C-alpha positions as CSV (number, residue, x, y, z in Angstrom):
1,X,0.0,0.0,0.0
2,X,1.3,3.4,-1.0
3,X,1.6,5.7,2.0
4,X,3.0,9.1,0.8
5,X,4.5,11.5,3.2
6,X,2.8,14.9,3.8
7,X,5.3,16.5,1.4
8,X,4.7,13.8,-1.3
9,X,1.0,14.1,-1.1
10,X,1.1,17.9,-1.4
11,X,3.7,17.7,-4.2
12,X,1.2,15.7,-6.2
13,X,-1.2,18.6,-6.2
14,X,1.5,21.2,-6.9
15,X,2.9,19.1,-9.8
16,X,-0.5,18.4,-11.2
17,X,-1.5,22.1,-11.2
18,X,1.8,23.1,-12.8
19,X,1.5,20.3,-15.5
20,X,-2.1,21.4,-16.2
21,X,-1.0,25.0,-16.8
22,X,1.9,23.8,-19.0
23,X,-0.4,21.4,-20.9
24,X,1.8,18.4,-20.0
25,X,0.6,14.8,-19.9
26,X,-0.9,13.8,-16.6
27,X,-0.6,10.4,-14.9
28,X,-3.8,8.6,-13.8
29,X,-3.6,9.8,-10.2
30,X,-2.8,13.3,-11.5
31,X,-5.9,13.3,-13.7
32,X,-8.0,12.5,-10.6
33,X,-6.2,15.2,-8.6
34,X,-6.8,17.7,-11.4
35,X,-10.5,16.9,-11.4
36,X,-10.6,17.6,-7.6
37,X,-8.5,20.8,-8.0
38,X,-10.9,22.1,-10.6
39,X,-13.8,21.6,-8.3
40,X,-12.0,23.7,-5.6
41,X,-11.3,27.1,-7.0
42,X,-10.7,28.4,-3.4
43,X,-7.5,26.3,-3.3
44,X,-6.1,27.0,-6.7
45,X,-4.2,30.1,-5.6
46,X,-2.2,28.3,-3.0
47,X,-1.2,25.7,-5.7
48,X,0.6,28.6,-7.5
49,X,2.8,29.0,-4.4
50,X,4.5,25.7,-3.5
51,X,7.3,27.5,-1.6
52,X,4.8,29.1,0.7
53,X,2.5,26.1,1.2
54,X,4.5,22.9,0.9
55,X,5.5,22.9,4.6
56,X,2.7,25.1,6.0
57,X,0.9,23.7,9.0
58,X,-2.9,24.0,8.9
59,X,-4.1,23.9,12.5
60,X,-7.8,22.9,13.1
61,X,-7.7,24.4,16.5
62,X,-6.9,27.8,14.8
63,X,-9.9,27.3,12.5
64,X,-7.7,26.3,9.5
65,X,-9.0,23.9,7.0
66,X,-6.3,21.9,5.5
67,X,-6.8,22.1,1.7
68,X,-4.5,19.3,1.0
69,X,-6.2,16.9,3.4
70,X,-9.6,18.0,1.9
71,X,-8.5,17.4,-1.7
72,X,-6.7,14.1,-0.7
73,X,-9.9,12.8,0.8
74,X,-11.7,13.6,-2.5
75,X,-9.1,11.7,-4.4
76,X,-9.4,8.8,-2.0
77,X,-13.1,8.6,-2.4
78,X,-12.8,8.8,-6.2
79,X,-10.3,5.9,-6.0
80,X,-12.7,3.9,-3.8
81,X,-15.5,4.4,-6.2
82,X,-13.4,3.4,-9.2
83,X,-12.9,-0.1,-7.7
84,X,-15.9,-0.3,-5.4
85,X,-13.6,-0.8,-2.4
86,X,-14.7,-1.3,0.3
87,X,-17.3,-3.4,-1.5
88,X,-20.6,-1.6,-1.3
89,X,-19.3,2.0,-1.4
90,X,-20.6,2.5,-5.0
91,X,-24.1,1.5,-4.0
92,X,-24.1,3.7,-1.0
93,X,-22.6,6.7,-2.9
94,X,-25.3,6.3,-5.6
95,X,-28.0,6.1,-3.0
96,X,-26.7,9.3,-1.3
97,X,-26.4,11.0,-4.7
98,X,-30.1,10.4,-5.3
99,X,-30.8,12.1,-2.0
100,X,-28.5,15.1,-2.5
101,X,-28.6,15.6,-6.2
102,X,-25.0,16.8,-6.2
103,X,-21.9,14.6,-6.7
104,X,-19.8,17.1,-4.8
105,X,-22.2,17.4,-1.8
106,X,-22.4,13.6,-1.8
107,X,-18.6,13.3,-1.7
108,X,-18.5,15.7,1.2
109,X,-21.0,13.5,3.2
110,X,-18.9,10.4,2.4
111,X,-15.8,12.3,3.4
112,X,-17.2,12.9,6.9
113,X,-17.8,9.2,7.3
114,X,-14.4,8.3,5.9
115,X,-12.8,10.7,8.4
116,X,-14.8,9.2,11.2
117,X,-13.6,5.7,10.3
118,X,-10.0,6.9,10.1
119,X,-10.3,8.8,13.4
120,X,-11.6,5.6,15.1
121,X,-8.8,3.5,13.7
122,X,-6.2,6.0,14.9
123,X,-7.9,6.4,18.3
124,X,-8.0,2.6,18.9
125,X,-4.8,1.9,17.0
126,X,-6.6,-0.6,14.8
127,X,-7.1,-1.1,11.1
128,X,-9.8,1.0,9.4
129,X,-13.2,-0.7,9.8
130,X,-15.6,-0.5,6.8
131,X,-18.4,-1.3,9.2
132,X,-17.9,2.1,10.9
133,X,-17.7,3.8,7.5
134,X,-20.9,2.1,6.2
135,X,-22.9,2.6,9.5
136,X,-22.1,6.3,9.2
137,X,-23.2,6.4,5.6
138,X,-26.3,4.4,6.2
139,X,-27.5,6.9,8.9
140,X,-27.5,9.6,6.2
141,X,-30.2,7.8,4.3
142,X,-32.8,8.2,7.0
């Protein structure tokens, strides 16, 4: 399993944005990252400034939203949907999409549940549990 460092994950977005503007060929993951970047105009300006933002700490306790974490979660969800992993994520995404009517809003709801699953795994020092993920998603249907 590929576990990029914080710098590597951020560099993906900087490199993708630069390649997009220079009309260079993108790899598969870069194409997914570009799709996410284009949906987030509010983050595009910082991608023009890698020297300023590559090492910047975004502190939630200071009210900072980490744009790289946010975009990375979008990429992760897109990857999950591309292979239906965990099995059943596509069905749940489609069902939520029917409810919200917006792919982006649906991704944000899924992101909250994905974050909950990851937080639980970190808290209990365990592997991520798809049951937690799916229970969170299933509550959103009611």
